[in-house]
N, CA, C, O and the ligand as a Tripos MOL2 file, in Angstrom:
@<TRIPOS>MOLECULE
protein
  297   295    75     0     0
PROTEIN
NO_CHARGES

@<TRIPOS>ATOM
      1 N         119.1370 -100.9330  -22.0410 N.3       1 MET1
      2 CA        119.9680  -99.7790  -22.4000 C.3       1 MET1
      3 C         120.9680 -100.1230  -23.4830 C.2       1 MET1
      4 O         122.0160  -99.4830  -23.5750 O.2       1 MET1
      5 N         120.6830 -101.0870  -24.2790 N.am      2 SER2
      6 CA        121.6390 -101.4680  -25.3130 C.3       2 SER2
      7 C         121.1040 -101.0980  -26.6890 C.2       2 SER2
      8 O         121.2790 -101.8270  -27.6650 O.2       2 SER2
      9 N         120.4420  -99.9330  -26.7390 N.am      3 LEU3
     10 CA        119.8220  -99.5390  -28.0010 C.3       3 LEU3
     11 C         120.8640  -99.1720  -29.0550 C.2       3 LEU3
     12 O         120.5990  -99.2510  -30.2550 O.2       3 LEU3
     13 N         122.0280  -98.7780  -28.6060 N.am      4 THR4
     14 CA        123.0440  -98.3460  -29.5600 C.3       4 THR4
     15 C         123.6970  -99.5370  -30.2410 C.2       4 THR4
     16 O         124.3660  -99.3960  -31.2640 O.2       4 THR4
     17 N         123.4940 -100.7060  -29.6600 N.am      5 ARG5
     18 CA        124.1310 -101.8890  -30.2340 C.3       5 ARG5
     19 C         123.2340 -102.4690  -31.3090 C.2       5 ARG5
     20 O         122.2870 -103.1960  -31.0090 O.2       5 ARG5
     21 N         123.5250 -102.1540  -32.5420 N.am      6 LEU6
     22 CA        122.6930 -102.6340  -33.6480 C.3       6 LEU6
     23 C         123.2520 -103.9510  -34.1870 C.2       6 LEU6
     24 O         124.3070 -103.9830  -34.8210 O.2       6 LEU6
     25 N         122.5480 -104.9930  -33.9320 N.am      7 GLU7
     26 CA        122.9800 -106.2660  -34.5000 C.3       7 GLU7
     27 C         122.4850 -106.3630  -35.9350 C.2       7 GLU7
     28 O         121.4670 -105.7600  -36.2740 O.2       7 GLU7
     29 N         123.1670 -107.0890  -36.7630 N.am      8 PRO8
     30 CA        122.7780 -107.2080  -38.1640 C.3       8 PRO8
     31 C         121.3670 -107.7490  -38.3030 C.2       8 PRO8
     32 O         120.5900 -107.2650  -39.1260 O.2       8 PRO8
     33 N         121.0390 -108.7320  -37.5160 N.am      9 CYS9
     34 CA        119.6880 -109.2730  -37.5650 C.3       9 CYS9
     35 C         119.3840 -109.9900  -36.2610 C.2       9 CYS9
     36 O         120.2260 -110.7050  -35.7180 O.2       9 CYS9
     37 N         118.1930 -109.7940  -35.7770 N.am     10 CYS10
     38 CA        117.8180 -110.4360  -34.5250 C.3      10 CYS10
     39 C         117.3220 -111.8480  -34.8020 C.2      10 CYS10
     40 O         117.2480 -112.6760  -33.8930 O.2      10 CYS10
     41 N         116.9920 -112.1150  -36.0310 N.am     11 CYS11
     42 CA        116.3800 -113.3970  -36.3590 C.3      11 CYS11
     43 C         117.0540 -113.9920  -37.5850 C.2      11 CYS11
     44 O         116.5840 -113.7930  -38.7050 O.2      11 CYS11
     45 N         118.1320 -114.7070  -37.3930 N.am     12 PRO12
     46 CA        118.9100 -115.2740  -38.5040 C.3      12 PRO12
     47 C         118.0580 -116.1110  -39.4430 C.2      12 PRO12
     48 O         118.2510 -116.0770  -40.6580 O.2      12 PRO12
     49 N         117.1320 -116.8490  -38.8950 N.am     13 GLU13
     50 CA        116.3070 -117.7130  -39.7550 C.3      13 GLU13
     51 C         115.5220 -116.8930  -40.7580 C.2      13 GLU13
     52 O         115.3840 -117.2660  -41.9230 O.2      13 GLU13
     53 N         115.0120 -115.7730  -40.2840 N.am     14 VAL14
     54 CA        114.2570 -114.9000  -41.1850 C.3      14 VAL14
     55 C         115.1890 -114.2660  -42.2000 C.2      14 VAL14
     56 O         114.8940 -114.2120  -43.3930 O.2      14 VAL14
     57 N         116.3210 -113.7870  -41.7010 N.am     15 CYS15
     58 CA        117.2740 -113.0890  -42.5550 C.3      15 CYS15
     59 C         117.7520 -113.9990  -43.6870 C.2      15 CYS15
     60 O         117.9120 -113.5580  -44.8260 O.2      15 CYS15
     61 N         117.9760 -115.2580  -43.3640 N.am     16 GLU16
     62 CA        118.4800 -116.1880  -44.3680 C.3      16 GLU16
     63 C         117.4990 -116.3700  -45.5200 C.2      16 GLU16
     64 O         117.8920 -116.6270  -46.6580 O.2      16 GLU16
     65 N         116.2310 -116.2320  -45.2060 N.am     17 ARG17
     66 CA        115.2270 -116.5110  -46.2410 C.3      17 ARG17
     67 C         114.6820 -115.2490  -46.8840 C.2      17 ARG17
     68 O         113.8000 -115.3070  -47.7400 O.2      17 ARG17
     69 N         115.2070 -114.1190  -46.4710 N.am     18 LEU18
     70 CA        114.6780 -112.8570  -47.0030 C.3      18 LEU18
     71 C         114.8110 -112.7980  -48.5190 C.2      18 LEU18
     72 O         113.8890 -112.3660  -49.2110 O.2      18 LEU18
     73 N         115.9490 -113.2280  -49.0300 N.am     19 SER19
     74 CA        116.1460 -113.1390  -50.4760 C.3      19 SER19
     75 C         115.1810 -114.0580  -51.2010 C.2      19 SER19
     76 O         114.6560 -113.7130  -52.2600 O.2      19 SER19
     77 N         114.9510 -115.2280  -50.6270 N.am     20 GLU20
     78 CA        113.9780 -116.1500  -51.2280 C.3      20 GLU20
     79 C         112.5860 -115.5420  -51.1950 C.2      20 GLU20
     80 O         111.8060 -115.6490  -52.1420 O.2      20 GLU20
     81 N         112.3030 -114.8930  -50.0560 N.am     21 PHE21
     82 CA        111.0160 -114.2360  -49.8940 C.3      21 PHE21
     83 C         110.8160 -113.1720  -50.9650 C.2      21 PHE21
     84 O         109.7610 -113.0990  -51.5950 O.2      21 PHE21
     85 N         111.8320 -112.3550  -51.1610 N.am     22 LEU22
     86 CA        111.7270 -111.2610  -52.1170 C.3      22 LEU22
     87 C         111.6830 -111.7950  -53.5430 C.2      22 LEU22
     88 O         111.1000 -111.1680  -54.4270 O.2      22 LEU22
     89 N         112.2940 -112.9400  -53.7630 N.am     23 ASP23
     90 CA        112.2880 -113.5230  -55.1000 C.3      23 ASP23
     91 C         111.0210 -114.3070  -55.3720 C.2      23 ASP23
     92 O         110.7970 -114.7710  -56.4900 O.2      23 ASP23
     93 N         110.1950 -114.4540  -54.3540 N.am     24 GLY24
     94 CA        108.9560 -115.1900  -54.5380 C.3      24 GLY24
     95 C         109.1750 -116.6870  -54.6190 C.2      24 GLY24
     96 O         108.3670 -117.4060  -55.2060 O.2      24 GLY24
     97 N         110.2780 -117.1660  -54.0240 N.am     25 GLU25
     98 CA        110.5890 -118.5900  -54.1190 C.3      25 GLU25
     99 C         110.0420 -119.3820  -52.9360 C.2      25 GLU25
    100 O         110.1090 -120.6110  -52.9160 O.2      25 GLU25
    101 N         109.5100 -118.6790  -51.9670 N.am     26 LEU26
    102 CA        108.9910 -119.3740  -50.7970 C.3      26 LEU26
    103 C         107.5740 -119.8710  -51.0620 C.2      26 LEU26
    104 O         106.8550 -119.3370  -51.9060 O.2      26 LEU26
    105 N         107.1970 -120.8970  -50.3250 N.am     27 GLY27
    106 CA        105.8320 -121.3770  -50.4100 C.3      27 GLY27
    107 C         104.9100 -120.4010  -49.7090 C.2      27 GLY27
    108 O         105.3620 -119.5280  -48.9690 O.2      27 GLY27
    109 N         103.6200 -120.5500  -49.9430 N.am     28 PRO28
    110 CA        102.6320 -119.6160  -49.3800 C.3      28 PRO28
    111 C         102.7180 -119.5050  -47.8640 C.2      28 PRO28
    112 O         102.5970 -118.4130  -47.3080 O.2      28 PRO28
    113 N         102.9230 -120.6210  -47.2050 N.am     29 ILE29
    114 CA        102.9640 -120.5910  -45.7380 C.3      29 ILE29
    115 C         104.1720 -119.8030  -45.2450 C.2      29 ILE29
    116 O         104.0610 -118.9700  -44.3460 O.2      29 ILE29
    117 N         105.3210 -120.0760  -45.8450 N.am     30 ASP30
    118 CA        106.5250 -119.3590  -45.4270 C.3      30 ASP30
    119 C         106.4160 -117.8760  -45.7540 C.2      30 ASP30
    120 O         106.9140 -117.0280  -45.0140 O.2      30 ASP30
    121 N         105.7670 -117.5770  -46.8560 N.am     31 ARG31
    122 CA        105.5840 -116.1660  -47.2260 C.3      31 ARG31
    123 C         104.7850 -115.4370  -46.1600 C.2      31 ARG31
    124 O         105.1350 -114.3340  -45.7390 O.2      31 ARG31
    125 N         103.7080 -116.0770  -45.7340 N.am     32 VAL32
    126 CA        102.8710 -115.4590  -44.7040 C.3      32 VAL32
    127 C         103.6550 -115.3030  -43.4110 C.2      32 VAL32
    128 O         103.5890 -114.2660  -42.7510 O.2      32 VAL32
    129 N         104.4020 -116.3500  -43.0560 N.am     33 ARG33
    130 CA        105.1890 -116.2970  -41.8300 C.3      33 ARG33
    131 C         106.1700 -115.1310  -41.8610 C.2      33 ARG33
    132 O         106.2610 -114.3430  -40.9200 O.2      33 ARG33
    133 N         106.8880 -115.0490  -42.9520 N.am     34 LEU34
    134 CA        107.8760 -113.9840  -43.0640 C.3      34 LEU34
    135 C         107.2160 -112.6150  -43.0770 C.2      34 LEU34
    136 O         107.7070 -111.6630  -42.4700 O.2      34 LEU34
    137 N         106.0900 -112.5380  -43.7840 N.am     35 GLY35
    138 CA        105.3840 -111.2670  -43.8430 C.3      35 GLY35
    139 C         104.9320 -110.8260  -42.4650 C.2      35 GLY35
    140 O         105.0390 -109.6520  -42.1110 O.2      35 GLY35
    141 N         104.4320 -111.7660  -41.6970 N.am     36 LEU36
    142 CA        103.9940 -111.4520  -40.3470 C.3      36 LEU36
    143 C         105.1710 -110.9980  -39.4940 C.2      36 LEU36
    144 O         105.0650 -110.0490  -38.7170 O.2      36 LEU36
    145 N         106.2760 -111.6820  -39.6520 N.am     37 HIS37
    146 CA        107.4420 -111.3170  -38.8670 C.3      37 HIS37
    147 C         107.9340 -109.9220  -39.2390 C.2      37 HIS37
    148 O         108.3060 -109.1330  -38.3710 O.2      37 HIS37
    149 N         107.9320 -109.6310  -40.5240 N.am     38 LEU38
    150 CA        108.3930 -108.3130  -40.9680 C.3      38 LEU38
    151 C         107.5000 -107.2210  -40.4110 C.2      38 LEU38
    152 O         107.9570 -106.1190  -40.1060 O.2      38 LEU38
    153 N         106.2110 -107.5450  -40.2800 N.am     39 ALA39
    154 CA        105.2780 -106.5520  -39.7460 C.3      39 ALA39
    155 C         105.5200 -106.3170  -38.2630 C.2      39 ALA39
    156 O         105.2270 -105.2410  -37.7430 O.2      39 ALA39
    157 N         106.0560 -107.3250  -37.5850 N.am     40 ALA40
    158 CA        106.2190 -107.2310  -36.1360 C.3      40 ALA40
    159 C         107.6350 -106.8670  -35.7310 C.2      40 ALA40
    160 O         107.8690 -106.4640  -34.5910 O.2      40 ALA40
    161 N         108.5820 -107.0020  -36.6460 N.am     41 CYS41
    162 CA        109.9900 -106.7950  -36.2950 C.3      41 CYS41
    163 C         110.5830 -105.6800  -37.1540 C.2      41 CYS41
    164 O         110.9290 -105.9080  -38.3130 O.2      41 CYS41
    165 N         110.7000 -104.4910  -36.5970 N.am     42 PRO42
    166 CA        111.1960 -103.3240  -37.3450 C.3      42 PRO42
    167 C         112.5630 -103.5680  -37.9580 C.2      42 PRO42
    168 O         112.8490 -103.1190  -39.0680 O.2      42 PRO42
    169 N         113.3950 -104.2770  -37.2300 N.am     43 ARG43
    170 CA        114.7590 -104.4740  -37.7290 C.3      43 ARG43
    171 C         114.7570 -105.3030  -39.0020 C.2      43 ARG43
    172 O         115.4440 -104.9800  -39.9710 O.2      43 ARG43
    173 N         113.9790 -106.3720  -38.9840 N.am     44 CYS44
    174 CA        113.8930 -107.2110  -40.1750 C.3      44 CYS44
    175 C         113.1920 -106.4700  -41.3040 C.2      44 CYS44
    176 O         113.4910 -106.6920  -42.4780 O.2      44 CYS44
    177 N         112.2580 -105.5890  -40.9510 N.am     45 ALA45
    178 CA        111.5640 -104.8130  -41.9800 C.3      45 ALA45
    179 C         112.5540 -103.9110  -42.7030 C.2      45 ALA45
    180 O         112.5210 -103.7930  -43.9280 O.2      45 ALA45
    181 N         113.4280 -103.2800  -41.9410 N.am     46 VAL46
    182 CA        114.4530 -102.4270  -42.5490 C.3      46 VAL46
    183 C         115.3800 -103.2670  -43.4130 C.2      46 VAL46
    184 O         115.7220 -102.8930  -44.5350 O.2      46 VAL46
    185 N         115.7750 -104.4000  -42.8700 N.am     47 GLU47
    186 CA        116.6580 -105.3090  -43.6070 C.3      47 GLU47
    187 C         116.0050 -105.7170  -44.9260 C.2      47 GLU47
    188 O         116.6440 -105.7300  -45.9790 O.2      47 GLU47
    189 N         114.7420 -106.0430  -44.8430 N.am     48 SER48
    190 CA        114.0140 -106.4790  -46.0260 C.3      48 SER48
    191 C         113.9300 -105.3660  -47.0540 C.2      48 SER48
    192 O         114.0980 -105.5990  -48.2510 O.2      48 SER48
    193 N         113.6670 -104.1470  -46.5790 N.am     49 ALA49
    194 CA        113.5180 -103.0210  -47.4980 C.3      49 ALA49
    195 C         114.8210 -102.7630  -48.2470 C.2      49 ALA49
    196 O         114.8150 -102.5370  -49.4570 O.2      49 ALA49
    197 N         115.9310 -102.7980  -47.5240 N.am     50 SER50
    198 CA        117.2070 -102.5120  -48.1740 C.3      50 SER50
    199 C         117.5770 -103.6460  -49.1180 C.2      50 SER50
    200 O         118.1170 -103.4180  -50.2010 O.2      50 SER50
    201 N         117.2800 -104.8730  -48.6940 N.am     51 LEU51
    202 CA        117.5850 -106.0160  -49.5520 C.3      51 LEU51
    203 C         116.7120 -105.9760  -50.8000 C.2      51 LEU51
    204 O         117.1590 -106.3030  -51.8990 O.2      51 LEU51
    205 N         115.4700 -105.5730  -50.6150 N.am     52 ASP52
    206 CA        114.5520 -105.4720  -51.7420 C.3      52 ASP52
    207 C         115.0880 -104.4810  -52.7640 C.2      52 ASP52
    208 O         115.0720 -104.7480  -53.9660 O.2      52 ASP52
    209 N         115.5590 -103.3430  -52.2850 N.am     53 ALA53
    210 CA        116.1080 -102.3290  -53.1770 C.3      53 ALA53
    211 C         117.3190 -102.8880  -53.9200 C.2      53 ALA53
    212 O         117.4840 -102.6560  -55.1180 O.2      53 ALA53
    213 N         118.1550 -103.6210  -53.2050 N.am     54 THR54
    214 CA        119.3430 -104.2060  -53.8250 C.3      54 THR54
    215 C         118.9570 -105.2110  -54.8930 C.2      54 THR54
    216 O         119.5140 -105.2170  -55.9910 O.2      54 THR54
    217 N         117.9990 -106.0570  -54.5570 N.am     55 VAL55
    218 CA        117.5710 -107.0980  -55.5020 C.3      55 VAL55
    219 C         116.9960 -106.4620  -56.7600 C.2      55 VAL55
    220 O         117.2820 -106.9090  -57.8720 O.2      55 VAL55
    221 N         116.1920 -105.4270  -56.5890 N.am     56 ARG56
    222 CA        115.6130 -104.7640  -57.7560 C.3      56 ARG56
    223 C         116.6780 -104.1540  -58.6370 C.2      56 ARG56
    224 O         116.6290 -104.2540  -59.8630 O.2      56 ARG56
    225 N         117.6520 -103.5130  -57.9890 N.am     57 ALA57
    226 CA        118.7270 -102.8910  -58.7440 C.3      57 ALA57
    227 C         119.4940 -103.9540  -59.5250 C.2      57 ALA57
    228 O         119.8360 -103.7540  -60.6910 O.2      57 ALA57
    229 N         119.7620 -105.0850  -58.8720 N.am     58 LEU58
    230 CA        120.4980 -106.1590  -59.5360 C.3      58 LEU58
    231 C         119.7090 -106.7020  -60.7190 C.2      58 LEU58
    232 O         120.2750 -107.0280  -61.7630 O.2      58 LEU58
    233 N         118.4070 -106.7930  -60.5440 N.am     59 ARG59
    234 CA        117.5760 -107.3070  -61.6410 C.3      59 ARG59
    235 C         117.6220 -106.3710  -62.8370 C.2      59 ARG59
    236 O         117.7190 -106.8050  -63.9850 O.2      59 ARG59
    237 N         117.5510 -105.0850  -62.5460 N.am     60 LEU60
    238 CA        117.6020 -104.1060  -63.6300 C.3      60 LEU60
    239 C         118.9170 -104.2400  -64.3840 C.2      60 LEU60
    240 O         118.9590 -104.1390  -65.6100 O.2      60 LEU60
    241 N         119.9860 -104.4690  -63.6340 N.am     61 LEU61
    242 CA        121.2930 -104.5970  -64.2610 C.3      61 LEU61
    243 C         121.3820 -105.8890  -65.0570 C.2      61 LEU61
    244 O         122.0530 -105.9550  -66.0880 O.2      61 LEU61
    245 N         120.6920 -106.9210  -64.5620 N.am     62 ALA62
    246 CA        120.8020 -108.2260  -65.1980 C.3      62 ALA62
    247 C         119.9580 -108.3120  -66.4660 C.2      62 ALA62
    248 O         120.2050 -109.1540  -67.3300 O.2      62 ALA62
    249 N         118.9650 -107.4390  -66.5680 N.am     63 ARG63
    250 CA        118.1050 -107.4870  -67.7550 C.3      63 ARG63
    251 C         118.0610 -106.1450  -68.4600 C.2      63 ARG63
    252 O         117.0790 -105.4110  -68.3510 O.2      63 ARG63
    253 N         119.0990 -105.8320  -69.1660 N.am     64 PRO64
    254 CA        119.1530 -104.5410  -69.8470 C.3      64 PRO64
    255 C         118.1730 -104.4690  -71.0100 C.2      64 PRO64
    256 O         117.8160 -103.3770  -71.4520 O.2      64 PRO64
    257 N         117.7390 -105.6100  -71.5040 N.am     65 GLY65
    258 CA        116.8640 -105.6100  -72.6730 C.3      65 GLY65
    259 C         115.3990 -105.4560  -72.3210 C.2      65 GLY65
    260 O         114.5290 -105.5430  -73.1870 O.2      65 GLY65
    261 N         115.1380 -105.2300  -71.0680 N.am     66 ARG66
    262 CA        113.7380 -105.1670  -70.6250 C.3      66 ARG66
    263 C         113.0220 -103.9480  -71.1700 C.2      66 ARG66
    264 O         111.7970 -103.9400  -71.2840 O.2      66 ARG66
    265 N         113.7820 -102.9200  -71.5060 N.am     67 ARG67
    266 CA        113.1230 -101.6850  -71.9340 C.3      67 ARG67
    267 C         112.8340 -101.7060  -73.4310 C.2      67 ARG67
    268 O         112.4930 -100.6780  -74.0160 O.2      67 ARG67
    269 N         112.9710 -102.8710  -74.0470 N.am     68 ALA68
    270 CA        112.7270 -102.9800  -75.4830 C.3      68 ALA68
    271 C         111.2380 -103.0670  -75.7600 C.2      68 ALA68
    272 O         110.8070 -103.6810  -76.7370 O.2      68 ALA68
    273 N         110.4770 -102.4590  -74.9060 N.am     69 ARG69
    274 CA        109.0250 -102.5180  -75.0550 C.3      69 ARG69
    275 C         108.5210 -101.5900  -76.1410 C.2      69 ARG69
    276 O         107.4020 -101.7290  -76.6350 O.2      69 ARG69
    277 N         109.3700 -100.6420  -76.5000 N.am     70 LEU70
    278 CA        108.9390  -99.6310  -77.4600 C.3      70 LEU70
    279 C         108.9670 -100.1440  -78.8930 C.2      70 LEU70
    280 O         108.5580  -99.4430  -79.8180 O.2      70 LEU70
    281 N         109.4520 -101.3680  -79.0730 N.am     71 SER71
    282 CA        109.5580 -101.8760  -80.4410 C.3      71 SER71
    283 C         108.1850 -101.9720  -81.0800 C.2      71 SER71
    284 O         107.2690 -102.5870  -80.5350 O.2      71 SER71
    285 N         108.0580 -101.3500  -82.2490 N.am     72 ARG72
    286 CA        106.7570 -101.3630  -82.9290 C.3      72 ARG72
    287 C         106.7320 -102.4260  -84.0090 C.2      72 ARG72
    288 O         106.2730 -102.1840  -85.1250 O.2      72 ARG72
    289 N         107.2210 -103.5880  -83.6750 N.am     73 GLY73
    290 CA        107.3170 -104.6300  -84.7010 C.3      73 GLY73
    291 C         106.0050 -105.3690  -84.9340 C.2      73 GLY73
    292 O         105.8410 -106.5100  -84.5040 O.2      73 GLY73
    293 N         105.0800 -104.7160  -85.6120 N.am     74 ARG74
    294 CA        103.8110 -105.4080  -85.9010 C.3      74 ARG74
    295 C         103.7820 -105.8640  -87.3380 C.2      74 ARG74
    296 O         102.8010 -106.4650  -87.7760 O.2      74 ARG74
    297 ZN        113.3370 -110.0180  -36.9320 Zn       75 ZN75
@<TRIPOS>BOND
     1     1     2 1
     2     2     3 1
     3     3     4 2
     4     3     5 am
     5     5     6 1
     6     6     7 1
     7     7     8 2
     8     7     9 am
     9     9    10 1
    10    10    11 1
    11    11    12 2
    12    11    13 am
    13    13    14 1
    14    14    15 1
    15    15    16 2
    16    15    17 am
    17    17    18 1
    18    18    19 1
    19    19    20 2
    20    19    21 am
    21    21    22 1
    22    22    23 1
    23    23    24 2
    24    23    25 am
    25    25    26 1
    26    26    27 1
    27    27    28 2
    28    27    29 am
    29    29    30 1
    30    30    31 1
    31    31    32 2
    32    31    33 am
    33    33    34 1
    34    34    35 1
    35    35    36 2
    36    35    37 am
    37    37    38 1
    38    38    39 1
    39    39    40 2
    40    39    41 am
    41    41    42 1
    42    42    43 1
    43    43    44 2
    44    43    45 am
    45    45    46 1
    46    46    47 1
    47    47    48 2
    48    47    49 am
    49    49    50 1
    50    50    51 1
    51    51    52 2
    52    51    53 am
    53    53    54 1
    54    54    55 1
    55    55    56 2
    56    55    57 am
    57    57    58 1
    58    58    59 1
    59    59    60 2
    60    59    61 am
    61    61    62 1
    62    62    63 1
    63    63    64 2
    64    63    65 am
    65    65    66 1
    66    66    67 1
    67    67    68 2
    68    67    69 am
    69    69    70 1
    70    70    71 1
    71    71    72 2
    72    71    73 am
    73    73    74 1
    74    74    75 1
    75    75    76 2
    76    75    77 am
    77    77    78 1
    78    78    79 1
    79    79    80 2
    80    79    81 am
    81    81    82 1
    82    82    83 1
    83    83    84 2
    84    83    85 am
    85    85    86 1
    86    86    87 1
    87    87    88 2
    88    87    89 am
    89    89    90 1
    90    90    91 1
    91    91    92 2
    92    91    93 am
    93    93    94 1
    94    94    95 1
    95    95    96 2
    96    95    97 am
    97    97    98 1
    98    98    99 1
    99    99   100 2
   100    99   101 am
   101   101   102 1
   102   102   103 1
   103   103   104 2
   104   103   105 am
   105   105   106 1
   106   106   107 1
   107   107   108 2
   108   107   109 am
   109   109   110 1
   110   110   111 1
   111   111   112 2
   112   111   113 am
   113   113   114 1
   114   114   115 1
   115   115   116 2
   116   115   117 am
   117   117   118 1
   118   118   119 1
   119   119   120 2
   120   119   121 am
   121   121   122 1
   122   122   123 1
   123   123   124 2
   124   123   125 am
   125   125   126 1
   126   126   127 1
   127   127   128 2
   128   127   129 am
   129   129   130 1
   130   130   131 1
   131   131   132 2
   132   131   133 am
   133   133   134 1
   134   134   135 1
   135   135   136 2
   136   135   137 am
   137   137   138 1
   138   138   139 1
   139   139   140 2
   140   139   141 am
   141   141   142 1
   142   142   143 1
   143   143   144 2
   144   143   145 am
   145   145   146 1
   146   146   147 1
   147   147   148 2
   148   147   149 am
   149   149   150 1
   150   150   151 1
   151   151   152 2
   152   151   153 am
   153   153   154 1
   154   154   155 1
   155   155   156 2
   156   155   157 am
   157   157   158 1
   158   158   159 1
   159   159   160 2
   160   159   161 am
   161   161   162 1
   162   162   163 1
   163   163   164 2
   164   163   165 am
   165   165   166 1
   166   166   167 1
   167   167   168 2
   168   167   169 am
   169   169   170 1
   170   170   171 1
   171   171   172 2
   172   171   173 am
   173   173   174 1
   174   174   175 1
   175   175   176 2
   176   175   177 am
   177   177   178 1
   178   178   179 1
   179   179   180 2
   180   179   181 am
   181   181   182 1
   182   182   183 1
   183   183   184 2
   184   183   185 am
   185   185   186 1
   186   186   187 1
   187   187   188 2
   188   187   189 am
   189   189   190 1
   190   190   191 1
   191   191   192 2
   192   191   193 am
   193   193   194 1
   194   194   195 1
   195   195   196 2
   196   195   197 am
   197   197   198 1
   198   198   199 1
   199   199   200 2
   200   199   201 am
   201   201   202 1
   202   202   203 1
   203   203   204 2
   204   203   205 am
   205   205   206 1
   206   206   207 1
   207   207   208 2
   208   207   209 am
   209   209   210 1
   210   210   211 1
   211   211   212 2
   212   211   213 am
   213   213   214 1
   214   214   215 1
   215   215   216 2
   216   215   217 am
   217   217   218 1
   218   218   219 1
   219   219   220 2
   220   219   221 am
   221   221   222 1
   222   222   223 1
   223   223   224 2
   224   223   225 am
   225   225   226 1
   226   226   227 1
   227   227   228 2
   228   227   229 am
   229   229   230 1
   230   230   231 1
   231   231   232 2
   232   231   233 am
   233   233   234 1
   234   234   235 1
   235   235   236 2
   236   235   237 am
   237   237   238 1
   238   238   239 1
   239   239   240 2
   240   239   241 am
   241   241   242 1
   242   242   243 1
   243   243   244 2
   244   243   245 am
   245   245   246 1
   246   246   247 1
   247   247   248 2
   248   247   249 am
   249   249   250 1
   250   250   251 1
   251   251   252 2
   252   251   253 am
   253   253   254 1
   254   254   255 1
   255   255   256 2
   256   255   257 am
   257   257   258 1
   258   258   259 1
   259   259   260 2
   260   259   261 am
   261   261   262 1
   262   262   263 1
   263   263   264 2
   264   263   265 am
   265   265   266 1
   266   266   267 1
   267   267   268 2
   268   267   269 am
   269   269   270 1
   270   270   271 1
   271   271   272 2
   272   271   273 am
   273   273   274 1
   274   274   275 1
   275   275   276 2
   276   275   277 am
   277   277   278 1
   278   278   279 1
   279   279   280 2
   280   279   281 am
   281   281   282 1
   282   282   283 1
   283   283   284 2
   284   283   285 am
   285   285   286 1
   286   286   287 1
   287   287   288 2
   288   287   289 am
   289   289   290 1
   290   290   291 1
   291   291   292 2
   292   291   293 am
   293   293   294 1
   294   294   295 1
   295   295   296 2
@<TRIPOS>SUBSTRUCTURE
     1 MET1         2 RESIDUE 1 A MET
     2 SER2         6 RESIDUE 1 A SER
     3 LEU3        10 RESIDUE 1 A LEU
     4 THR4        14 RESIDUE 1 A THR
     5 ARG5        18 RESIDUE 1 A ARG
     6 LEU6        22 RESIDUE 1 A LEU
     7 GLU7        26 RESIDUE 1 A GLU
     8 PRO8        30 RESIDUE 1 A PRO
     9 CYS9        34 RESIDUE 1 A CYS
    10 CYS10       38 RESIDUE 1 A CYS
    11 CYS11       42 RESIDUE 1 A CYS
    12 PRO12       46 RESIDUE 1 A PRO
    13 GLU13       50 RESIDUE 1 A GLU
    14 VAL14       54 RESIDUE 1 A VAL
    15 CYS15       58 RESIDUE 1 A CYS
    16 GLU16       62 RESIDUE 1 A GLU
    17 ARG17       66 RESIDUE 1 A ARG
    18 LEU18       70 RESIDUE 1 A LEU
    19 SER19       74 RESIDUE 1 A SER
    20 GLU20       78 RESIDUE 1 A GLU
    21 PHE21       82 RESIDUE 1 A PHE
    22 LEU22       86 RESIDUE 1 A LEU
    23 ASP23       90 RESIDUE 1 A ASP
    24 GLY24       94 RESIDUE 1 A GLY
    25 GLU25       98 RESIDUE 1 A GLU
    26 LEU26      102 RESIDUE 1 A LEU
    27 GLY27      106 RESIDUE 1 A GLY
    28 PRO28      110 RESIDUE 1 A PRO
    29 ILE29      114 RESIDUE 1 A ILE
    30 ASP30      118 RESIDUE 1 A ASP
    31 ARG31      122 RESIDUE 1 A ARG
    32 VAL32      126 RESIDUE 1 A VAL
    33 ARG33      130 RESIDUE 1 A ARG
    34 LEU34      134 RESIDUE 1 A LEU
    35 GLY35      138 RESIDUE 1 A GLY
    36 LEU36      142 RESIDUE 1 A LEU
    37 HIS37      146 RESIDUE 1 A HIS
    38 LEU38      150 RESIDUE 1 A LEU
    39 ALA39      154 RESIDUE 1 A ALA
    40 ALA40      158 RESIDUE 1 A ALA
    41 CYS41      162 RESIDUE 1 A CYS
    42 PRO42      166 RESIDUE 1 A PRO
    43 ARG43      170 RESIDUE 1 A ARG
    44 CYS44      174 RESIDUE 1 A CYS
    45 ALA45      178 RESIDUE 1 A ALA
    46 VAL46      182 RESIDUE 1 A VAL
    47 GLU47      186 RESIDUE 1 A GLU
    48 SER48      190 RESIDUE 1 A SER
    49 ALA49      194 RESIDUE 1 A ALA
    50 SER50      198 RESIDUE 1 A SER
    51 LEU51      202 RESIDUE 1 A LEU
    52 ASP52      206 RESIDUE 1 A ASP
    53 ALA53      210 RESIDUE 1 A ALA
    54 THR54      214 RESIDUE 1 A THR
    55 VAL55      218 RESIDUE 1 A VAL
    56 ARG56      222 RESIDUE 1 A ARG
    57 ALA57      226 RESIDUE 1 A ALA
    58 LEU58      230 RESIDUE 1 A LEU
    59 ARG59      234 RESIDUE 1 A ARG
    60 LEU60      238 RESIDUE 1 A LEU
    61 LEU61      242 RESIDUE 1 A LEU
    62 ALA62      246 RESIDUE 1 A ALA
    63 ARG63      250 RESIDUE 1 A ARG
    64 PRO64      254 RESIDUE 1 A PRO
    65 GLY65      258 RESIDUE 1 A GLY
    66 ARG66      262 RESIDUE 1 A ARG
    67 ARG67      266 RESIDUE 1 A ARG
    68 ALA68      270 RESIDUE 1 A ALA
    69 ARG69      274 RESIDUE 1 A ARG
    70 LEU70      278 RESIDUE 1 A LEU
    71 SER71      282 RESIDUE 1 A SER
    72 ARG72      286 RESIDUE 1 A ARG
    73 GLY73      290 RESIDUE 1 A GLY
    74 ARG74      294 RESIDUE 1 A ARG
    75 ZN75       297 GROUP 0 **** ****
């Protein structure tokens, strides 16, 4: 009956590596492990999704020159 008590993360080990996971810095084995855990743990899946959105937003901010694709410099 403690559904109202939302802890930040049920699995600190997973949470700590989420950013590495999203950045693609983990090895293949750890990636699979984390992926499996995210599939089985709704809370971590939500955490991952929100962190993913944050990371993407930060990347966009960090690379303003990325949209220079339209340059027709041939
Ligand atoms: Zn979890």
